[in-house]
C-alpha positions as CSV (number, residue, x, y, z in Angstrom):
1,M,0.0,0.0,0.0
2,L,1.3,3.5,-0.8
3,S,2.0,5.9,2.0
4,I,-1.2,7.9,1.1
5,G,-3.1,4.7,1.7
6,Y,-1.8,4.5,5.2
7,I,-2.6,8.1,5.8
8,L,-6.2,7.5,4.8
9,L,-6.3,4.4,6.9
10,A,-5.1,6.5,9.9
11,L,-7.8,9.1,9.2
12,V,-10.5,6.4,9.0
13,G,-9.3,5.0,12.3
14,F,-9.4,8.4,14.0
15,G,-12.8,9.0,12.6
16,F,-14.0,5.6,13.7
17,V,-13.2,6.2,17.4
18,V,-15.0,9.5,17.3
19,F,-17.9,8.0,15.4
20,I,-18.4,5.2,18.0
21,H,-18.4,7.8,20.8
22,E,-21.0,9.9,19.2
23,L,-23.0,6.9,18.1
24,G,-23.3,6.0,21.8
25,H,-24.9,9.3,22.5
26,F,-27.1,9.0,19.4
27,V,-28.4,5.5,20.2
28,F,-29.3,6.3,23.9
29,A,-30.9,9.6,22.8
30,K,-33.1,7.7,20.3
31,W,-33.8,5.0,22.9
32,A,-34.9,7.7,25.3
33,G,-37.2,9.3,22.7
34,V,-35.1,12.5,22.4
35,K,-35.0,14.2,19.0
36,V,-31.5,14.3,17.6
37,E,-31.1,17.3,15.3
38,V,-27.4,17.0,14.2
39,F,-25.0,14.1,14.3
40,S,-21.5,15.3,13.4
41,I,-18.1,13.8,13.1
42,G,-15.6,16.6,13.8
43,F,-16.0,20.2,14.8
44,G,-16.1,23.5,12.9
45,P,-17.5,24.2,9.4
46,K,-19.4,21.4,7.9
47,I,-17.9,19.8,4.8
48,L,-20.6,17.2,3.9
49,T,-24.1,17.1,5.2
50,R,-27.1,14.9,4.5
51,R,-30.5,14.8,6.2
52,I,-32.1,11.5,6.9
53,G,-35.4,11.7,8.6
54,E,-35.3,14.3,11.4
55,T,-31.5,14.2,11.8
56,E,-28.8,16.1,9.8
57,Y,-25.7,13.9,9.5
58,A,-22.4,16.0,9.0
59,L,-18.7,15.6,8.4
60,S,-17.0,18.7,9.8
61,L,-13.6,20.2,9.1
62,L,-11.7,19.5,12.4
63,P,-11.6,15.7,12.9
64,F,-10.5,15.9,16.6
65,G,-13.9,15.2,18.0
66,G,-17.6,15.4,17.2
67,Y,-21.0,16.0,18.7
68,V,-24.6,15.1,18.8
69,K,-27.0,18.0,19.1
70,M,-30.3,17.2,20.6
71,L,-33.5,19.2,20.8
72,G,-33.3,21.4,23.9
73,Q,-29.6,22.1,23.5
74,D,-28.5,25.5,22.3
75,D,-25.2,26.4,20.7
76,N,-24.1,28.3,23.8
77,P,-21.1,26.9,25.8
78,A,-23.4,25.6,28.6
79,G,-24.7,23.1,26.1
80,E,-28.2,23.0,27.6
81,R,-30.7,25.8,27.9
82,P,-32.6,25.6,31.1
83,P,-36.3,26.4,30.7
84,G,-37.5,29.9,31.7
85,P,-40.6,30.7,33.6
86,G,-43.7,29.7,31.7
87,D,-41.6,27.9,28.9
88,A,-43.3,24.9,27.5
89,I,-40.9,21.9,27.2
90,D,-41.2,19.7,24.1
91,P,-41.7,16.2,25.3
92,R,-39.0,15.0,22.9
93,S,-36.5,17.6,24.2
94,F,-33.4,16.5,26.1
95,L,-34.7,18.8,28.9
96,A,-37.8,16.7,29.2
97,A,-35.9,13.5,29.8
98,S,-35.7,12.1,33.3
99,P,-32.4,12.4,35.2
100,G,-31.8,8.7,34.6
101,W,-32.2,9.0,30.9
102,K,-30.0,12.1,30.8
103,A,-27.3,10.2,32.6
104,L,-27.5,7.3,30.2
105,I,-27.4,9.6,27.2
106,L,-24.3,11.3,28.6
107,L,-22.7,8.0,29.4
108,G,-23.6,6.5,26.0
109,G,-20.5,7.7,24.3
110,V,-18.0,6.4,26.8
111,L,-19.9,3.1,27.1
112,F,-19.7,2.6,23.4
113,N,-16.0,3.4,23.4
114,L,-15.5,0.9,26.2
115,I,-17.6,-1.8,24.6
116,S,-16.0,-1.4,21.1
117,S,-12.5,-1.3,22.5
118,Y,-13.1,-4.4,24.6
119,A,-14.6,-6.2,21.6
120,I,-11.6,-5.4,19.4
121,L,-9.1,-6.5,22.1
122,I,-10.9,-9.7,23.0
123,T,-11.0,-10.6,19.2
124,L,-7.3,-9.9,19.0
125,A,-6.6,-11.9,22.2
126,F,-8.2,-15.0,20.7
127,T,-6.5,-14.6,17.3
128,G,-3.1,-13.5,18.6
129,M,-2.7,-10.2,20.4
130,P,0.2,-8.2,18.9
131,M,2.8,-7.6,21.5
132,L,6.4,-6.5,21.9
133,R,8.2,-9.5,23.4
134,P,9.3,-8.7,27.0
135,M,12.9,-9.4,25.9
136,V,15.9,-7.2,26.6
137,G,17.3,-5.8,23.3
138,G,19.8,-3.6,24.9
139,V,20.9,-2.1,28.2
140,E,21.6,1.5,28.6
141,Q,24.8,1.7,30.7
142,Q,24.0,5.2,32.0
143,I,21.1,7.6,32.2
144,V,21.1,11.3,32.8
145,N,19.1,12.1,36.0
146,Q,17.1,15.2,36.9
147,K,20.4,16.9,38.1
148,G,22.1,16.3,34.8
149,E,24.4,13.7,36.3
150,R,25.2,10.5,34.5
151,V,24.4,7.6,36.7
152,P,24.3,3.8,36.2
153,S,20.9,2.7,34.9
154,P,18.9,0.3,37.0
155,A,19.0,-2.3,34.3
156,S,22.8,-2.2,34.1
157,R,23.0,-2.5,37.9
158,L,20.8,-5.6,37.8
159,G,23.2,-7.2,35.3
160,L,20.5,-7.6,32.6
161,R,21.8,-8.7,29.2
162,V,20.6,-8.8,25.6
163,G,18.2,-11.7,25.2
164,D,17.1,-11.8,28.8
165,L,13.3,-12.6,29.0
166,V,11.4,-10.8,31.7
167,T,8.8,-13.2,33.0
168,E,7.5,-11.4,36.1
169,M,7.5,-8.0,37.6
170,N,6.4,-7.4,41.2
171,G,4.9,-10.9,41.2
172,E,2.7,-10.2,38.1
173,R,3.1,-12.1,34.9
174,V,4.8,-10.1,32.1
175,R,3.6,-10.8,28.5
176,S,4.7,-7.6,26.7
177,F,7.5,-5.0,27.0
178,D,4.7,-2.4,27.5
179,D,4.0,-4.1,30.8
180,I,7.6,-3.4,31.9
181,F,7.5,0.2,30.8
182,T,4.1,0.9,32.5
183,E,5.1,-0.7,35.8
184,A,8.4,1.3,35.9
185,V,6.5,4.6,35.3
186,V,3.8,3.8,37.8
187,S,6.3,2.5,40.5
188,A,8.5,5.6,40.1
189,Q,10.4,5.8,43.4
190,Q,9.1,2.4,44.6
191,P,11.3,-0.7,44.2
192,V,10.3,-3.3,41.6
193,R,11.2,-6.9,41.5
194,L,12.1,-8.6,38.2
195,T,12.2,-12.3,37.4
196,V,14.2,-13.2,34.3
197,K,15.0,-16.2,32.2
198,R,18.2,-16.4,30.2
199,R,18.0,-18.8,27.3
200,G,15.1,-20.5,29.1
201,V,16.8,-20.9,32.5
202,D,15.9,-18.8,35.5
203,Q,18.6,-16.3,36.0
204,P,19.7,-14.9,39.3
205,L,20.3,-11.1,39.0
206,T,23.2,-9.1,40.3
207,L,21.2,-7.4,43.0
208,G,20.1,-10.4,45.1
209,D,16.5,-11.1,44.3
210,G,16.2,-8.7,41.4
211,V,14.8,-5.7,43.3
212,I,15.6,-2.3,41.9
213,T,14.2,1.2,42.0
214,P,13.4,2.9,38.6
215,A,15.4,6.0,38.0
216,Y,14.2,9.3,36.6
217,S,15.5,10.0,33.1
218,R,15.8,13.7,32.1
219,D,15.8,12.7,28.4
220,R,12.5,10.9,28.7
221,G,10.9,12.9,31.5
222,L,9.8,9.9,33.6
223,A,11.1,6.9,35.6
224,V,12.8,4.2,33.6
225,L,14.8,1.0,34.1
226,G,17.2,1.7,31.2
227,M,16.4,-1.3,29.0
228,V,15.7,-1.3,25.3
229,P,13.0,-3.5,23.7
230,S,14.3,-6.2,21.4
231,V,13.9,-6.1,17.7
232,E,12.8,-9.2,15.7
233,N,14.5,-11.1,12.9
234,R,12.6,-9.3,10.1
235,I,15.0,-7.2,8.0
236,D,14.0,-3.6,8.0
237,M,17.0,-1.9,6.5
238,V,19.6,-3.0,3.9
239,E,22.7,-1.0,3.0
240,A,24.5,-2.4,-0.1
241,A,26.5,-1.1,-3.0
242,G,24.5,-2.0,-6.1
243,D,21.3,-4.0,-6.8
244,D,22.7,-7.5,-6.6
245,P,19.7,-9.9,-6.4
246,A,21.6,-11.9,-3.8
247,N,21.3,-9.0,-1.4
248,P,18.6,-9.4,1.4
249,E,15.3,-7.7,0.8
250,L,13.2,-5.7,3.1
251,G,10.6,-7.8,5.0
252,E,12.7,-11.1,4.7
253,R,13.4,-12.9,7.9
254,V,16.8,-14.4,8.8
255,V,16.0,-18.0,9.7
256,A,19.4,-19.6,9.4
257,I,23.1,-18.5,9.4
258,D,25.6,-20.7,7.6
259,G,23.2,-23.6,7.8
260,R,22.4,-23.2,11.6
261,D,18.6,-23.1,11.9
262,L,17.6,-20.3,14.2
263,T,13.9,-21.3,14.3
264,T,14.7,-24.3,16.6
265,I,16.1,-22.0,19.4
266,D,13.7,-21.3,22.3
267,P,13.1,-18.5,22.9
268,P,13.9,-17.3,19.3
269,L,16.9,-15.1,18.9
270,N,16.1,-11.4,18.7
271,G,17.6,-9.1,16.1
272,Q,20.2,-7.8,18.5
273,E,21.4,-11.3,19.3
274,I,21.7,-12.1,15.6
275,I,23.8,-9.0,15.1
276,E,25.9,-9.9,18.1
277,S,26.4,-13.5,16.9
278,L,27.8,-12.1,13.6
279,A,30.1,-9.6,15.2
280,M,33.2,-11.8,14.7
281,R,32.3,-12.4,11.1
282,L,32.5,-8.7,10.0
283,G,34.1,-8.3,6.6
284,T,33.7,-12.0,5.8
285,P,31.3,-13.9,3.6
286,I,28.4,-15.5,5.4
287,G,25.5,-17.7,4.3
288,L,22.0,-16.6,5.1
289,T,18.7,-18.4,4.8
290,L,15.9,-15.9,4.3
291,E,12.2,-16.4,4.5
292,K,9.2,-14.3,3.3
293,D,5.6,-15.2,2.7
294,G,6.4,-18.9,3.5
295,K,9.2,-19.1,0.9
296,R,12.8,-19.6,1.7
297,R,16.0,-18.8,-0.2
298,D,19.7,-19.1,0.4
299,T,22.1,-16.3,-0.3
300,R,25.7,-15.3,0.5
301,I,26.9,-11.8,1.3
302,V,30.0,-10.1,2.6
303,Y,28.7,-9.0,6.0
304,A,29.3,-5.3,6.9
305,G,27.6,-5.2,10.3
306,E,24.4,-3.5,11.4
307,A,22.8,-1.0,9.1
308,A,22.9,2.7,10.3
309,S,25.3,1.8,13.1
310,G,28.4,3.3,11.6
311,T,30.3,0.0,11.7
312,M,33.8,0.5,10.2
313,V,35.2,-2.9,9.3
314,G,39.0,-2.9,8.6
315,F,39.8,0.3,10.4
316,P,42.2,0.1,13.4
317,T,40.5,0.0,16.9
318,V,42.2,2.5,19.1
319,L,41.8,3.1,22.9
320,F,40.6,6.8,23.1
321,R,40.5,6.6,26.9
322,V,41.6,4.2,29.6
323,I,39.7,4.9,32.8
324,D,41.7,5.2,36.0
325,G,41.2,2.5,38.6
326,T,39.8,-0.1,36.2
327,P,41.3,-3.5,35.2
328,A,42.6,-2.0,31.9
329,H,44.5,0.7,33.8
330,A,45.9,-1.7,36.3
331,A,47.1,-4.1,33.6
332,G,49.0,-1.3,31.8
333,L,46.8,-0.5,28.8
334,L,47.3,3.1,27.6
335,A,45.3,5.6,25.7
336,G,46.4,5.5,22.1
337,D,47.0,1.7,22.1
338,V,45.8,0.1,18.9
339,I,44.1,-3.3,19.4
340,I,45.6,-6.0,17.2
341,S,44.0,-9.2,18.7
342,V,42.3,-10.6,21.8
343,D,43.4,-14.2,22.7
344,G,44.9,-14.5,19.2
345,T,41.6,-13.5,17.4
346,P,42.2,-10.5,15.1
347,I,40.1,-7.4,15.9
348,A,38.9,-5.6,12.8
349,E,36.1,-3.6,14.4
350,V,35.3,-2.0,17.7
351,S,32.3,-4.3,18.4
352,Q,34.6,-7.4,18.1
353,L,36.7,-6.1,21.0
354,L,33.7,-5.5,23.2
355,K,32.2,-8.9,22.4
356,R,35.5,-10.8,23.2
357,V,36.0,-8.9,26.4
358,R,32.4,-9.5,27.5
359,E,32.6,-13.3,26.7
360,Q,35.9,-13.8,28.6
361,T,34.7,-11.8,31.6
362,I,31.5,-13.7,31.9
363,R,33.5,-16.9,31.8
364,G,35.8,-15.6,34.5
365,Q,38.8,-15.8,32.2
366,P,41.4,-13.1,31.6
367,C,41.9,-11.5,28.1
368,R,45.3,-11.5,26.5
369,I,45.2,-8.3,24.4
370,T,47.9,-7.7,21.8
371,V,48.3,-4.0,21.1
372,W,50.4,-1.8,18.9
373,R,52.1,1.1,20.8
374,E,54.3,3.9,19.6
375,S,57.8,2.9,20.8
376,A,61.4,4.1,20.6
377,V,63.4,3.2,17.5
378,G,64.7,-0.4,17.8
379,E,61.9,-1.5,20.2
380,S,59.0,-3.7,19.2
381,N,55.7,-1.9,18.8
382,L,53.7,-4.9,19.8
383,R,52.8,-5.6,23.4
384,D,50.8,-8.4,25.1
385,V,48.7,-7.2,28.0
386,V,46.7,-9.6,30.2
387,V,43.5,-8.0,31.6
388,H,41.2,-9.6,34.1
389,G,37.7,-8.1,33.4
390,T,35.2,-7.4,36.1
391,T,31.6,-6.4,36.5
392,I,31.2,-2.6,36.5
393,D,27.7,-1.3,37.0
394,G,26.4,-4.8,36.5
395,Q,28.1,-5.2,33.1
396,P,31.3,-7.2,32.2
397,R,34.0,-4.6,31.3
398,I,37.7,-3.8,31.5
399,G,37.4,0.1,31.6
400,V,38.3,1.4,28.1
401,E,36.6,3.6,25.5
402,P,37.5,2.2,22.1
403,R,37.0,4.0,18.8
404,A,37.6,3.3,15.1
405,L,40.5,5.2,13.7
406,T,38.9,6.9,10.8
407,R,41.1,10.0,10.8
408,G,44.8,10.2,11.1
409,R,47.9,8.1,10.3
410,L,47.3,4.4,10.1
411,P,49.9,2.5,12.1
412,V,48.5,-0.9,11.1
413,L,45.8,-2.4,9.0
414,P,43.8,-5.0,11.0
415,L,43.8,-8.6,9.8
416,L,40.5,-10.3,8.9
417,P,39.6,-14.0,9.4
418,D,40.4,-16.6,6.7
419,A,43.2,-14.4,5.2
420,I,40.5,-12.1,3.6
421,E,42.1,-8.9,2.3
422,N,41.5,-5.8,4.5
423,P,39.0,-3.5,2.6
424,L,41.3,-0.5,3.1
425,A,44.2,-2.3,1.6
426,K,42.0,-3.5,-1.2
427,A,41.1,0.2,-1.9
428,G,44.8,1.2,-2.1
429,I,45.3,2.5,1.4
430,A,48.6,1.4,3.0
431,V,50.2,1.4,6.5
432,G,51.6,4.9,7.1
433,D,49.0,6.7,5.0
434,T,46.9,9.4,6.6
435,I,43.2,9.6,6.4
436,I,42.5,13.4,6.2
437,A,38.7,13.3,6.3
438,P,35.6,11.4,5.2
439,L,34.1,12.6,1.9
440,P,30.5,12.8,0.9
441,P,29.3,9.9,-1.4
442,A,29.8,10.4,-5.1
443,D,26.8,11.4,-7.2
444,G,24.4,8.5,-7.6
445,D,26.5,6.3,-5.3
446,K,24.9,3.8,-2.9
447,A,25.0,3.8,0.9
448,N,27.7,1.2,1.5
449,R,30.6,2.8,-0.3
450,L,32.7,5.0,1.9
451,R,35.0,7.7,0.5
452,F,38.0,9.3,2.2
453,A,40.6,11.9,1.4
454,V,44.0,10.2,1.9
455,L,47.6,11.5,1.8
456,S,50.8,9.5,1.8
457,G,54.1,10.7,3.4
458,G,54.7,13.8,5.5
459,E,55.5,14.3,9.1
460,R,53.1,13.7,12.0
461,V,53.0,16.5,14.6
462,L,51.0,16.2,17.8
463,V,49.8,19.3,19.7
464,P,48.6,18.4,23.3
465,I,45.1,19.7,24.2
466,S,43.1,19.6,27.4
467,E,39.7,18.1,27.9
468,V,38.4,21.7,28.2
469,A,39.8,22.5,24.8
470,F,38.4,19.3,23.3
471,T,34.9,20.3,24.6
472,A,35.4,23.8,23.0
473,L,36.2,22.1,19.7
474,L,33.0,20.1,19.7
475,D,30.8,22.9,21.1
476,V,27.9,24.0,18.9
477,Q,25.6,26.8,19.8
478,A,22.0,25.4,19.8
479,V,19.4,27.0,17.6
480,P,15.8,27.0,18.9
481,K,13.6,24.6,16.9
482,L,11.3,27.4,15.8
483,Q,14.2,29.2,14.2
484,R,15.3,26.0,12.5
485,W,11.8,25.6,11.0
486,I,12.2,29.0,9.3
487,G,15.6,28.1,7.9
488,A,18.1,29.1,10.6
489,K,21.1,26.7,10.8
490,A,23.4,26.0,13.7
491,A,26.9,27.3,13.3
492,Q,29.5,24.6,12.7
493,S,31.6,23.6,15.6
494,L,35.3,24.4,15.5
495,A,36.0,20.7,15.0
496,E,33.8,20.7,11.8
497,Q,35.5,23.8,10.5
498,L,39.1,22.8,11.3
499,L,39.4,19.1,11.1
500,G,40.3,17.9,7.6
501,A,41.4,21.4,6.6
502,R,44.6,22.7,5.1
503,V,46.0,26.0,6.5
504,V,46.4,28.5,3.7
505,A,47.2,31.6,5.6
506,G,46.7,33.6,8.8
507,L,44.4,36.6,9.0
508,D,44.9,40.0,10.7
509,A,43.7,40.0,14.3
510,G,42.3,43.5,13.9
511,D,39.4,42.9,11.4
512,G,39.9,39.2,10.7
513,K,40.0,39.9,7.0
514,G,43.4,41.2,6.0
515,P,46.3,38.8,5.4
516,S,48.8,38.2,8.2
517,G,52.2,36.6,8.2
518,S,51.4,35.0,11.6
519,L,48.8,32.4,12.5
520,S,48.7,33.5,16.2
521,S,45.7,35.7,15.9
522,G,43.3,32.8,15.8
523,Y,41.9,33.7,12.4
524,L,42.9,31.1,9.8
525,T,42.3,30.8,6.1
526,V,41.7,27.1,5.3
527,R,40.8,24.8,2.5
528,K,38.8,21.7,3.3
529,A,39.6,18.3,1.9
530,A,35.9,17.7,1.4
531,P,34.5,20.2,-1.2
532,M,31.1,20.3,0.4
533,T,29.8,20.3,4.0
534,A,27.1,17.9,5.3
535,Q,24.5,20.5,4.4
536,G,25.7,20.5,0.7
537,K,27.4,23.9,1.0
538,A,30.9,25.0,0.3
539,P,32.8,25.2,3.6
540,A,33.7,28.7,4.9
541,P,37.1,29.9,3.6
542,Y,38.3,31.2,7.0
543,V,37.8,30.0,10.6
544,D,37.5,32.2,13.7
545,A,39.4,29.9,16.1
546,R,40.1,32.6,18.7
547,A,38.4,30.5,21.4
548,L,41.4,28.1,21.2
549,V,44.1,30.8,21.4
550,D,44.1,30.7,25.2
551,L,43.1,27.0,25.5
552,V,45.7,25.7,23.1
553,P,48.3,28.4,22.6
554,D,50.8,25.8,21.2
555,L,48.5,25.2,18.3
556,F,49.0,28.6,16.7
557,T,52.8,28.7,17.4
558,T,53.2,25.2,16.0
559,L,50.9,25.5,12.9
560,R,52.5,26.4,9.5
561,V,51.0,27.3,6.2
562,D,50.2,24.1,4.2
563,D,49.8,22.0,7.4
564,W,46.8,19.7,7.5
565,I,44.7,19.6,10.7
566,V,43.7,16.0,10.8
567,G,41.9,15.1,14.0
568,V,42.0,14.5,17.7
569,V,44.0,11.5,18.8
570,A,44.7,9.9,22.2
571,S,48.1,9.3,23.7
572,P,49.4,8.2,27.1
573,A,50.0,11.9,27.9
574,G,46.4,12.8,27.0
575,L,44.5,14.2,24.0
576,A,46.3,15.9,21.1
577,L,45.5,17.5,17.8
578,E,47.2,15.6,14.9
579,I,48.9,17.8,12.3
580,L,50.2,16.4,9.0
581,R,53.2,18.5,7.6
582,G,55.1,18.2,4.4
583,A,52.8,15.8,2.5
584,E,53.1,16.6,-1.2
585,G,50.3,17.0,-3.6
586,E,46.5,16.9,-3.1
587,P,44.6,14.2,-1.2
588,R,43.4,11.4,-3.3
589,S,39.8,10.2,-3.1
590,V,39.6,6.6,-2.0
591,Q,36.5,4.5,-2.1
592,V,36.2,1.7,0.4
593,E,33.7,-1.1,-0.2
594,R,31.8,-2.2,3.0
595,G,29.8,-5.2,1.8
596,V,26.2,-5.6,2.9
597,A,24.8,-4.3,6.2
598,I,21.4,-5.3,7.5
599,G,19.2,-3.9,10.2
600,F,16.1,-5.1,12.1
601,D,13.3,-3.1,13.7
602,H,10.8,-3.5,16.5
603,E,7.9,-5.8,15.6
604,E,4.8,-6.8,17.5
605,V,4.4,-10.6,17.4
606,P,1.1,-12.5,18.0
607,Y,0.8,-13.8,21.6
608,R,-0.8,-17.3,21.7
609,I,-3.0,-17.9,24.6
610,A,-3.0,-21.1,26.6
611,N,-6.8,-21.1,27.2
612,A,-9.9,-18.9,26.9
613,S,-9.6,-17.5,30.4
614,E,-6.1,-16.1,29.5
615,A,-7.7,-14.0,26.7
616,F,-10.0,-12.3,29.2
617,E,-7.1,-11.8,31.6
618,I,-5.0,-10.1,28.9
619,V,-7.8,-7.8,27.9
620,N,-8.8,-6.9,31.5
621,T,-5.2,-6.2,32.3
622,T,-4.7,-4.0,29.2
623,S,-7.9,-2.1,29.9
624,Y,-7.0,-1.6,33.6
625,N,-3.6,-0.3,32.7
626,M,-4.9,2.1,30.1
627,V,-7.7,3.5,32.3
628,V,-6.9,3.1,36.0
629,K,-3.1,3.4,35.9
630,T,-3.3,6.3,33.5
631,L,-5.7,8.0,36.0
632,Q,-3.1,7.3,38.7
633,L,-0.4,9.0,36.7
634,I,-2.3,12.3,36.1
635,P,-1.2,13.8,39.5
636,R,2.4,13.0,38.6
637,F,2.4,15.7,35.9
638,F,2.3,18.3,38.7
639,R,5.1,16.8,40.8
640,S,8.8,17.4,40.7
641,A,11.2,14.7,39.4
642,E,12.4,14.1,42.9
643,S,8.9,13.2,43.9
644,G,8.3,10.8,41.1
645,G,6.9,13.4,38.7
646,I,6.5,13.2,34.9
647,N,7.6,15.9,32.5
648,P,4.6,16.6,30.3
649,N,6.9,18.1,27.6
650,K,8.5,14.8,27.1
651,S,5.6,12.4,27.6
652,L,2.3,13.9,26.4
653,T,1.1,13.3,22.8
654,G,-1.6,15.2,21.0
655,P,-3.8,14.4,18.0
656,I,-1.0,14.8,15.5
657,G,1.1,12.3,17.4
658,I,-1.7,9.8,17.8
659,F,-2.5,10.1,14.1
660,T,1.2,9.5,13.2
661,Q,1.4,6.5,15.4
662,L,-1.8,5.1,13.8
663,K,-0.2,5.5,10.4
664,Q,3.1,3.9,11.5
665,R,1.4,0.9,13.1
666,A,-0.6,0.2,10.0
667,E,2.4,0.7,7.8
668,H,5.1,-1.1,9.8
669,F,3.4,-3.5,12.2
670,G,0.3,-4.6,10.4
671,I,-3.5,-4.4,10.7
672,A,-3.7,-6.2,14.0
673,S,-1.4,-3.7,15.7
674,Y,-3.4,-0.9,14.1
675,L,-6.6,-2.3,15.5
676,K,-5.0,-2.7,18.9
677,F,-4.0,0.9,19.0
678,L,-7.5,2.0,17.9
679,A,-8.8,0.1,20.9
680,L,-6.4,1.8,23.2
681,I,-7.4,5.2,21.8
682,G,-11.0,4.3,22.6
683,L,-10.1,3.4,26.2
684,N,-8.3,6.7,26.5
685,L,-11.3,8.5,25.2
686,F,-13.4,6.7,27.8
687,L,-11.2,8.0,30.5
688,V,-10.8,11.6,29.2
689,N,-14.5,12.1,28.7
690,L,-15.3,11.0,32.2
691,L,-13.0,13.6,33.8
692,P,-15.0,16.2,35.6
693,I,-14.3,19.1,33.2
694,P,-17.4,21.2,32.4
695,I,-17.6,20.5,28.7
696,T,-16.9,16.8,28.9
697,D,-19.5,14.1,29.5
698,G,-18.0,13.7,33.0
699,G,-18.5,17.4,33.7
700,Q,-22.1,17.3,32.5
701,L,-22.7,14.3,34.7
702,V,-21.4,16.4,37.7
703,F,-23.9,19.2,36.8
704,L,-26.7,16.6,36.4
705,G,-25.9,15.1,39.8
706,I,-25.9,18.6,41.5
707,E,-29.1,19.6,39.9
708,T,-30.8,16.3,40.8
709,A,-29.6,16.7,44.4
710,M,-30.8,20.4,44.4
711,R,-34.1,19.4,42.6
712,R,-33.7,22.5,40.4
713,P,-31.5,23.7,37.5
714,L,-28.2,25.4,38.2
715,P,-28.2,29.2,37.4
716,V,-27.5,29.8,33.7
717,M,-24.5,32.1,34.6
718,V,-22.9,29.3,36.7
719,R,-23.2,26.8,33.8
720,V,-21.9,29.3,31.3
721,V,-18.9,30.4,33.3
722,A,-18.0,26.8,34.1
723,A,-18.4,25.9,30.5
724,W,-16.2,28.7,29.4
725,I,-13.5,27.7,31.9
726,G,-13.7,24.2,30.6
727,Y,-13.4,25.4,27.0
728,V,-10.3,27.5,27.9
729,L,-8.7,24.5,29.7
730,V,-9.4,22.1,26.9
731,I,-8.4,24.4,24.1
732,G,-5.3,25.4,26.0
733,L,-4.3,21.8,26.5
734,M,-5.1,21.0,22.9
735,L,-2.8,23.9,21.7
736,Y,-0.1,22.7,24.1
737,V,-0.1,19.1,23.0
738,C,-0.3,20.0,19.3
739,G,2.7,22.3,19.9
740,L,4.5,19.3,21.4
741,D,3.6,17.2,18.4
742,L,4.8,19.8,15.9
743,S,8.1,20.1,17.8
744,R,8.6,16.4,17.4
745,Y,7.4,15.7,13.9
746,L,8.3,18.8,11.9
747,P,11.8,18.9,10.3
748,G,14.6,20.2,12.4
């Protein structure tokens, strides 16, 4: 189906929920003998109208609601015109109905929403309720709390790992990842207890009996555990150079790797586990068995890692930092060390180092890490370092921050398994060459060809810089989103302007425009190796680097005309700017083939019930969570983060967001997920319309209760003022959440 089809499907779904609500009012009004004058889907100007019998049916411009207008209701905000002295009341008027019938008419909309949602959910429960498996797809090592501090996440402290299946939470059975998310938010500052299976076996967790307290995340605006839901085995992204029919296709499932059937594993491997299992095969040919629509095919690809992950196969892995007090520091690893192998296995990508360290640490075995280290003339550059990994914040680590060396001089080219040629060497890059900068793809090129500006020869010069100077290099002045919508662009950081640039001349410190024989002013005329910026514009011809004059004074006394400023590198003494001096000629453009990268996405899979009673249990739990627990969360929006509050700016969604999610579910997850979300919207409408706000059904029921108790109508002024207050509150909230939606979904 084309994207426009999914948009229309989302519109139909939105209209359906509103239609059901208004139908409830309509049916009960007819049942009570009240005349219905207008039945409208939407508010505002009417687009389509048709009169059938005594009722005008309308489709109005704004599809964010609807209304049923009954005889006896005016168009004033109070919604109901109390009879004046001597007024005759039409027996078919809403005003003539008994309090009981009035209450039923007002409740009709929410009752129909509740019934329709329950009917959809129970049907799905019997046929296979779409759910995100409660399986850990990733563990966030740290989260940023309300104070802006980076703290270990609860999930990392528990020792959760990719592939762990959460079976219980606070003694309640967990069937979906949504259950985990909801319980964490509701529990907030209260401890929760998790029960986990690892590959089908009950797994003791790091913190005793698995008790942990959710932590507030500033980025999400609510309490979290710090675990990421798993993705499934359906391919959602392919990056490949060319249109080889052997390449995987979107929608195909990986069911076997090199003949190993993955469908026989219980529970099935998730997408993250498949990616992890292939980590040591990066850059090598692998055999895949793919399945789609019941048909299988075998293919063979050169595996380039996870799509959109920035995997760099064949580039040296360098230690950017070694953390003090960790096993790596105690064993003698140094910043700037280049990883050659772990226990004799060559390391050709950062993820391979992490995988080997994790495996050995879990087994309780040390890692023998071979590194290349800058040494004095006559000494060997290779060192063997034995590191005993440990558990840090619940995760197996040694205490290093590795990065791919994609800028700077190449001291080695990593080996690949089975004597496969390194992709850099295959592209003509040699040991001792300097990668000046990445280049944008050539016109019409595919995603998995990388281009770099490379120079041979020249002298490598290092200029020490502090962490403060490094931060200043990366700093970018944020541009408010509203300004970005009207075209304002954030200024490039100094790193973006300087790295990969050749110094042409200095500029006068007075006006920053005239030529100068000195580079010490901080103004530099440069020429970038890349002819275009990431935004498709020519880079600026000069750089105002005065912010670095005091932070890195040696830079401007060391720099010379024709020097290349390559990048930031690590060394045992700290960070340094790498300068290339004396290289002749212009950088050559080198194209590196990556192979085929694949990616997976989240997918709701049908949950198969054991018996009929479980279907009702699932639906009752889902309805309870959506209505009762949501109601419990409303006061949290008015509390501080320290008191378990929720930041509405990060968590509320309006009509635009709901519509977008409807479309995405229909497009990516299928019709069952779309119907489930429709049912949840109906339950949400049930709750919202029962809130005691004057213009909602709940508010009208409050008025009716007061009038019944008083045995006389409320004064018109009281109802009008209350109604206007309700309108202001609802319209204000609508504008607020629509603004949040726009800030999330508009470009920028």
